[in-house]
N, C-alpha and C positions, 0 to 999 in steps of 0.2 A: 567442302561442309557448309550447310544451310541453316537458316537461322533458327534457332532454339525453338522448338513448339510451344506456344503460349497456351498453359491450360488454362481453361475459364475457372475461374470460384466465385464461391455466392457468398456475399458475407451476410450473417445474421443480423437482427436488430439483437436489441436487448430484449422486446417482446417476445421474437421467434424463440429466443433462448430459453426465455422464462417458461415457454409452451412447451417446447421439449422436455423441460425436468419435470412440469406437470401429465405430460402422455408417458412418461415413465422410460422416456430414452436417456435420459442422463438422471445418474441417482446423487443425492445427498453427499455422499461419501466419498464421489468422484472428485480428486482434485484437479478441476478444469475452471478456468478465467477466460471470458471473453475480453480479447483484444483484438480492435481494429475490426470487429466482427468477425474473426476468427477464435474457434477455440483453441486454446493453450494447453497443454498437457502441464501440472506444475509439477518441478523437479520433487524427489521425494526428500523428507524434512531430515536432516541428520541431528545429531545429538548436540554438536556446538551449536545449530541453528536454533533447535529448540532450547537449549540454555538461553541463550540471548533474549528470544521473544518472550520466553517465562520470566525472566530476570527485568526486562525491561517493563513487562506488565504490571508486574508486581510493583515495580519501584513508581511507574506512574500511576498508578491505581491508589497509592498511599498519598501521592502529593497532591492529585488533583480533588481526589474525595468525591464529593455531589456534584462538582462543577463541569465535570466532565466525563463521558459514558468512555472506558476504556474495550473497546470492540479487537478482539485476536482474532486472525486470520478469518474474517468474515468478509463478505463482499460488499461493493460501493456500486451502484448502477449510477453510471454517466453515459446515459442516450448519447447518440441513438445506436452506437457500436461496442461499448466497452462494458465491462463488469468485472473489475482486476478486482483481487481477493490480496489486499497487502497483508502484512504481517500483523501491524496493528494500526488501529487509528483512534484519535481522539475525538469525540464526538461531541456536539452540542447535547445537553441534556434532551431527551423528550421524554413524555410521562408515559408512552407506552413502550418506551425501550424499543423503537423501530419494529414493533410487530406488525403496525400497519403499512409498511412500508419499507425497503432496504434504504440504509440511508444515501443522498445525493452528496454533489460535491458541498454543497450548500450546507451541509450536516458538517462538513469536517473542519478540524482546527488543526490537525497535525495526521500527517500518514508517514509511518516509518516500514519502511522493507529491509529485511536481514538479509543478507546474501553472503552464505558461504560458495556455493557453485554457481551464483545465479548472477554477480556482480554485472556483466554486461549486459545482460537482460534487464535487469532494472535499472539501470542507470542508464542505457541506450533507448529502451521501448518503453519501461513502465513510466519512469519521470518525465520524459518529456508529456507524456497523455496526461499526468497527472496538472503539470504546467497549464496545458492544453485548455483545460478543464477547470482551470483558476482553483485548485486546491492550494493553499495558502504557502502551506510550508512542506517540506517533507524531509526527514534525516534518512540517510541509509547509511546503516551500519555494515562495514566492510569486516567479517569476522575473521579473512584469513590474515589480514593486516594490521588489526584493532585498530581501525580507523573509523571516523563516522564524520561525513559529508552533510552539511544544513543547505538546503535549496529553499531560497526565499526571493518575493516578489515574481509571482506569475506571469508569462505572456504565453503568445501564440507561439512563439519560437522558442519555448522555455523558460527556466528559472535565469533570470537577469542578475541575483548574487546567489554566490556559493561562500559558505563559511567553513573551516577547517579546525575545528576547537582540537588542542591536545589532549591528550589522555588523561591529564590531570585537572581538567578543566570542570565546571559546573556549567552544565547548560542549561536552557528552558525554552520550551515553545512560546513563540512571539505571542500569541494569542491567548496563552495563560502563563506569562511570567513568574507569577509565585510558585510554580510547579518548578523544581529543581533537582536537576539528575545530574548524579556525580558520575565521572565517566569511569573514574578508578574502580568502583564498586561496579559496573556494567563490566568490564574487562575481568575482574576480581575473581 
């Protein structure tokens, strides 16, 4: 048996990815994200995932008010080769609500990934990507085990701090400590 055949791949830049969209090759309603230059089809959203995203969006919206923008299932531009679509991102407020440009890592206060069937992908692919890009904080919501992990202190090799609050704790984004999230309400 010989060496496996290496199939050459061509990675896309964020700009090339956007040109595919502008040319009509990709459509707005397609659930695709650009990760390390490759277009990745996103998993279908089930009702448990949808409920957690809706609940967290509502809870955070009430808590942050006009101090942050709650962006739900919208892209983040992380050039040169990444445009993930987190479930929720808390963004710095901008007067144009990001009409002029897709948010970048510098705009992000918090990213939240909700994982029902995608836990390994979110934890092992997306969270390290967010760390390399300097996203200050990520929450990973594990729907199946009703657990939440908080990743802080990003670096080139990943996040250096991992917190695992209990189900009855109240948590806050590190950059918006006044915004309180009661985990019992998330799981309720």
